[in-house]
N, C-alpha and C positions, 0 to 999 in steps of 0.2 A: 909290259905294254897293256896287258889286260887290266891290271890294277889301275893304271892311269885312265883307261876307258871307263871303268866302273866309277871312279871318283868324279869324272866329268859328268857322267850321267846323273849321279846323285845330286851334284850341284845344279844341274838343269832341272831336276825334279823339285828340288827345294825352292829354286827361284820361281818356278811356275806355281807351286803350292802357295807360296807367300803372295804371289800376284793374285791367285784365286781368293785367298782369305781377305785381302785388301778390297778386292772388287765386291765380295759378299758384304763386307762391313759397310761400305758406302751404299750398297744397294739397300741395306736395312735402314741406314740413315735417310736415304731418299724416300723409302716407304713410310717412315715415321713422319717426315715432313709432309708428304702427300696426305697421309691419314689425318694428321692434325688439321690440315687446311680443309680437306674435303669432308672427312667423316665427322670430326668434332664441329666443323663449320656448319654442317647440316643440322646437327643436334642443337647447336647454339641458335640457328635460325628458327627452329621450332620453338625453342624456349622463349626467345624474345618476342616472337609473334603472339604466342599464347599469353605471355606476361602483359603485353601491351593491349591486346584486344579481347582476351578471354574467349577464344573461339568456341562456337557451338560444338555439340557432341560430334556430329557427322564430319564437319571439316577437320576437327581436331583428330578424329580417328584416322581419316585419310592422310593427313599431313604426317602424323606420327608414324603411321604404318610405312609410308614412303621413306621417311627418314630412317626408320629402323632397318628396312631392307637395304637401303643404300649404305648405311653404316656397317651392316654385317658384311656386305660385299667388300667394302673398303678394308675392314679388318682382315678378311681373307687375302685380299690382293696385296695390301701394303704392310701388313703386320705379320701374318702367319706364313704366307708363301715365301717371302725372302728368308725366313728362318729355316724353312725346309730345304733350301738349296744346298746341295752337296758339292764340294770342290773336287774336281777330277783333273789329273795332269793333262790328259789328252785334250779335254775340253778347254782348259786354260791355254794350252799351246795353240789351239786353233784360234781362240779369241785374241791372243797376243799377235799372231800372224796377221789377223784381219785388222787389228788396230794399227799395226806398224805399216802394213801396205807394201813392204819390199822384201818380205820373207815368205814368199809363197812356198808353203810346205817345207820350209827349211827346218824349222824347229821340230815339227811332228815327224818329219822323215828321219832326221838325225837320231831322234830318240828311239824310234821304232827299229832302225837298223842296228843301233848300238846295243839295244836289249837283245836282239836276235843273235848278235855275235857273242854276247855274254852267255846266252843260253846254249851256244854250240851249234847254231844253225847258220853259220856264216856261209856255208856252201849253198844253202837253199836260197840265199838272198840274190845270188847272181852277180854280186859285186865283189870286188877284191877287198881283202881285209884292210889294206893300206888306204884305199879310197874311203872306206867307212870311217876309219880312225881319223882321217883328215877332215871329213865332213863334220864329225862330232866335235873335233877340236875347234873348227871354225865357228860352229854354232855356239859353243861354250864361250869362245872369245867375244863374240858379238853380244851375247846376253850379259856377259860380265861387264862389258863396257856400256850396256844399255840399262836404264832404270825403267823396269816394266810398268811400275805404277804411274809413271809420267804419261803412259799411253792412254790412261783413263781420263775422261773429261768429267771432272767433279763439279762443274758449274751447275748443272741441273739439280743435283742433289742439294747443293748449298742453297740454291734458290728455293727449293721446296722447304728446306728447314727454315729459312728466313720468313717464308709465308706462313708456315704452320705454327711456329713458336708464338707469335702474338695471339693466335686463336687459342692455343693451349693456355697461355697466361690468362686470357679473358675467362676461359672456362673454369680454371682453378680459382680465380678471384670470385666468380659467382658462387662456386661451391663453398668457399670459405666465408665470404661476407654476406651472402644472400641465401643461407641455407633454408630459411622458411619459404622463400620463393621457390626453391627447388622442390621442397616437400609438397608445396601447394600444386606445382605443375604435375608432379607424379600422381597426386590424388585426383587431379582433374582428368588426367589420362585414364586412370582407373575408372573414375565415374563415367567418363565418355564411353569407354568400352562396355561398362556395365549397362549403360543406357541403351547402347546399340545392340549388344549381344546377350545381355543378361536374360535368362529365361524368367518366366513369371514366378513371383514369390508370394507366399501367404503370410499375412500378418495376424498375430494373436496379441491383443492389447488387453492389459489389466491396469486398473480395475474397471475400465469402461466408463460409463456414466456413474458418477458418484457424488455424494454430498459429504463434506468434511466440516469439522468444527474449526472456526477461525482460530488461527494461531497454532494449530497442530500440523504435524508433518504428513506428507502423502507421498507414496512411491508410485511412479508411472513406469510400468514394465511393458516390454515389447519382445516378441519372439518372431524373427524374420526367417521363415522356413525356406531354404534354398538359396540363401545369400552366398555370394562369392567373395565378398570382402567384408571388412569390419566397420566401415564408415556408414553411419546413418545420421539422420537429423530428427529433432523433435521441434515441432512448430506449435507454439502456444499463442492464443489470441485473447486479449482481455475483452470480456463481453461488454464492459461499460465504456471503455475508451476506444475499442477497436484496434489497439496497438498490438502489432504482431512481433513475436520474438522467436528467432530460430536458434536452436542450441545443438551443436554437433555432439553426437553420442557415439560410443564405440561398442560394437558387438563383441562379446567374448567368444570363447571357443565353441560354444553350443548355439551360436547365433542369437543370443539374448542380451538385452541391455536394460538397465534400470536408471531412472533419473529421479532424484529425491528433491522435493520442495520442503524445506525445513519448517516454514511458517506460511501456511496458506492464508491469504487475506482478501482475495477478490475472486469472483466467478470468472472462469476462463474455459475456452475450448482447447483441445490439443489433438494432435495426430502425429504419427511417426512416418518418416519418409526414408526410402532406400532406392538408390539408382533412379531417381526421378519418379518413382512410384510411391503413393501415399496410402496409408491405412484410412479407414473411415474416421470421421471426426467425432470425438466424444466430449462430454461436458463435465466439468467439475464445479459444483455449487458450494459456496462457502457461506456459513451462517454461524451465529453465536449460540451458545447453550442458553436455554430459557432461564431467565432471571426475573423475578417479580420486582417491578420498578415502583409500583404504587398499589396500595391495598386499603380498602375501606370496610368497616364493619357497621352494619345497621342492626342495632340490638332493640328488639321489641319485647317489652315486658308483657306478661299475661294480661288479658283484657280486664280481669277483675281488679288489677292494681290501679287502673286509670292513669298510668304513667305514659307520657309520650315516648315515641321512638327516639333513641339517641344514637349518634353516629360517632365512630372512632376512626381516625385516619392514621396510617402508619402501622408498622409491624408491632404486634403486641404478643407477649408470651402467654397471657392468661386472660380468659373472659369469664367473669362471674355473673350468675343470674339465677333467678328463681326457677323452680320447676315449670317447664313449658315456655321458658323464654326463647323466642325465635331469634336466630342470628342469620343475617344475609351477608355473605362475604363476596365482595367484588374486587377484582384486581386487574392490573394491566401488566403484561410482560414486555420484554424488550424485542420479541420476535413472534412471528405467527406460530400458533400451536396446533397440534394434532387433535381434532375433536374426539377421536375414538380412544385416545390413550392418555388422557388427563383425568386423574381421579383423586379422591380423598380417601385415605386409609386410616381406620380407627384402630384403637389399641388392640382390639380382639381380632384384627385382620379383615374386618368388614370393609368393603370398598363402595364408595358412592361416586357416580359420574359427575364431572364438572361440565357445566354448559359453556361451550367455547364458541366465540365469534372472532375470528382473526387472531389478534394477540390479546383479546380480552376474555375473561372468564368469570363465572359466578357460581356459587352453590349456597344452599341454605340448610339449616338443621335446627333442632330444638334441644335445649339443655334438659336432660333427664337424670344425669348422674355425673360424677366426676369422671372425666375421660380425657383422651388426648388424640389429636388428629394430625396427619401429615399431608401436605399438599404436594402431589407428584405431578410434574409436568413433562411433556415430551414435545419437542419442536416439530414443525410440520414436515421436516425432512426425514423423520423416522427414528429408529431405536438408538442411533448413535447420538441423539440430541436430547438426552435425559438431563433434567435439572440435577446439578451436583449436590446441592444441599436443600432437600425438601423443607418447606416452611412448616414449623411445628406450632400448634396452638393447643393450649391446655384449657379445658372447660371445667369450671368449678361450680357445683350446685350449692346455692345459698339457701338455707332453710327459711321458710316463712314462719316467723315466731307466732305462736298463738296470741290471741288478745289477752290483755290483763284487765281485771275488774276488781274494784275495791268498794266496800261499803263505807258509808260516811259516819257510822257509829260502831261502838264496840258492844256486842250483845252477849258474848260468851259468859256463861255463869250468872246471867241476870235473872232475877225473880220479878214477875209482873202478875198483876191480877188479871182475871179473865177479861174484864172490861178494857184494861189497858192493852192487852194483846189484840183484842178485836179492833181497836182503833189505831193499831200500829201502822206507821209509814216507814218504808225502808228505802233510803236513798243510795245511789250507786254512781260510780264513775268508771266507764269502760273505755279502753284505748286500744288501738291496733295500728300497725304500720300502714295498712292499706284500706281498712274499712271494717267497722263492726256491723254485722248483718242483723243480728238479733240478740236480745238479752232475755234470759228466762229465770224466773224465780220459782222455786219449788219448796215445799215444806212437808214435814211429816210430824203428826201429833200422836204421841204414845202416852199411855197412862200406866204407871208402875203397878197400879192395883187393878188392872183391867180384869184380872181373873176374879176379883172380889166384886167389883162394881159392874162387871159385864160390859165394859166399854171397848169398842173396837178402835183400831188404828185409823187415823184419818190422814189423807194425803191430798195435795193439791198443787197446782202450778199455774203460773201466769207467764205468758210469752209475749214479748213486744218485738215486732219485726220492722226494720227500717226499709222504706221504699228505696231510699238512696243511702247506701252504706257510708258511714262517716268514720274518720279516724279517731274521733273523740265523742263519746256519748255520755251526758250527765242527766240523770232523771231520778225518779223515785217510784216505788210501787205503793199504792194506797189500797185500802179495803182488802188487804191480803186474805183475811179470814172471813170475808163476807159469806154468810150462809153456812159457816162451819161452826159446830158446837165446840166451845173451848171451856173446860171445866178446871176447877182447882185440882191440883195433883197431876195435870198434864205436863208432859215434857215436849216442848216445841223445838224441832230441829229445822233450820232454814239454810238454804244455799243459793247463791246467785251464779249463773252460768252465762258466759258471753261467747258468741260464735262469730268468726270473721267470714269474709266472702270469698275465700279461696276455692275456686272452681276447678283447680288442677288436681290437687291431692285430696280434696275434701276440706270442709271447714275446720279451722283450728279452734280449739275449745279452751277457754280460760275459766277457772272457777275460784270462788272465794273459799275461805275456810268455813267450816260449819258454824252456824250461829245457834246457840242453845239457850232457850228461855224456859225457866221453870214457872209454871202458873200456880199462884197462891191465892188464898181467899182475901176478902176485904178486911181492913183493920176494924177492931171492935172497941168502942168506947173512946176512941180518939187517943189511946195511949201510944206512946212512941212517936218518933219523928215522922212527919208526913212526907218528907223528901230526903232522900239520901243520894248524894252524888257518887257515882262509881269511882274506883281508884284510877282516875286519869292522871297521867304525869302532869306536874305543875307546868313544865315547859317541854318543848320539843314535839315530836310527832305523836299522834294518837295511834294506839295499836290498832292494826287492821285496816287503817285508812290509806296507808301508803305514804310515800315521801311528800312532804310539803303540807300535810294536813295539821291544823292547829285547833286546840279547844278554845272557842270564842265565847261561850256562855252556857247557861242552863235553861232548860225548858221542861215544863210539866208534860208528861207523856200523854195526858188526856187532851192536850192542846195540839192542834195540827201544826207541825213545824214547817210552815210555808214562808216564814220570814227569812230574809237574807241580811247579812251584815257585811259591809265592805265588799259586796259582790260575791260572797261565799255563803253557801247554805249553812245555817246554824246547825251544828251537830246536836243530836238529841242527848240530853243528860238524863239518865234513868233514875227514877225515884223508887227506892226500895221501901216496901211497906212492912213494918214490923208489927205483928199482932200482940195484944196485951193479955191480961189474965181473964179467962173466961170460965164461968161456972156452968155446970150441966143444966140444961133447960128443965123447968118443972112441968110436971103434967103426969097423967096417969093413963092406964089402958094400953101402954106400948109393950109389946113383947120383947123378949131378950134380944131377938135378931134385929128388931127395929132399933133397940137401944144401941146395939153394937154398930149398926150403920150410922146412927146419929153421932155416936162418939167418934167414929172415924172421920166423918165430914167435919165435925167441930175441930178435930185435931189438925186437919189439913188447912184450916183457916187461921191457925195460930202462927205466931212468929217463933223466934228462937227461945223466948222466955215464957211461953205458954205452959201452963200446968193443968192437970186434970183435977 
């Protein structure tokens, strides 16, 4: 009997436990349905409203906060709380009796009395054992024939699921097919909260105001001290067109960000923004490296040359000029230049400033030696704008050759009488690249027997200066030995000197070779030839006259050579006087010393064949 009671009570407990689990399961389903409809529906409402209208910060914060609180409550009420419900037999018995309506305390009473009997407390119950057993058996029979789950109305739960599932499907579809929109909504919510609740932040911007070379990269850096999130923006405005460009940037772990422009090409302003707050605006200026686009050289020769100024255009590697040649260099660059940092550097490191006006520059110098210079330029934006390849110019000093001077006759080794020497005329031709300033003739007369005869050396010179220097001077010196004693036995040495008009380094000097004339006495008795032509070449150039000179005739030295033939002055042909046989003069009363002196003078008047 007790075993039967125990089995019946177990069956009652099992039926009620199954009823409780079924009821909890559908309670969870009902919670899901309600959460899908109300909780996810509220989130979907916020999403669609912000997607459609992009709500301002404050309305967005209020709406999202309300949705968030409501959704949290829905999660607790319809998702978490049903999961926390515990199934108890007594509670399920009471619920079953209430749902049935005709089992007032039948189930709970039978179970309590039956458990007391099994526990040995049947006397304490106040009921007979048979009555309790009959009550338990009747309750067991009713519950066995009754399906407890049919007592539960599942229609509300099913309706909740039918309403919530479409909302769930819509939310899942948006998360799958509109992920970018979801990410954007999340960012907007963060931005809105940052705008409303973000404390002040400090911006540190690098490089600030800066000038960069066109085509080079530049890094824009920002440090946002106190940032709560990673999103920031960079706003750049083209200074020429006014076009504005906003670029999203991301802050790294230490609240820093870097934006790189690979090739800067236009001036622009920029600023960084975070949570609706912006840094001060800075300017990036873009310009080219300086390059010389056009260059001119005004080359002025020294004044003594009489040459006009000449101009050269375009880049040249070398400039040649005489000592003192002035060079004015003018150029135009592609950009404005810094007046204080443009200079010319010479080979020895010396620097000369360049006169700068905008993008134009000029400097001048004089050629004094072989040298080399480099033109260094800096753009007006500063040290980052140095010319890449300085222009190099080599200066070469060209020497001014001294003048050349030639005689128009050959005098070396000539023997003339004193009378012929006295009437001698000396023609010359002097040339120079820029101008002969003066021609000078000087002579020296020595006697080999000066110690015996007591004769002193005689010197003299004649100088002719041209008021206007000429590059070619042709003339002659006459009366060279006027007022000078010329005696037989004298050796006359003559030389012509020409000077040019070089006022920079001093006159250049050109000289002829020495002209040597031996003075002999007059011929006696008419013996021997009266005229002998020196050994001129039959054809070709005459020695000592220079290129192009020809022998065109002969002339007696006692006759002035003032005639010309075919436009060329007739060269002098020298007559050599040869003395004949001379006898000692007769007479008396002369001492031995006087005889010796007479013999010496007679000897000097003789030619090569004279005998004593």
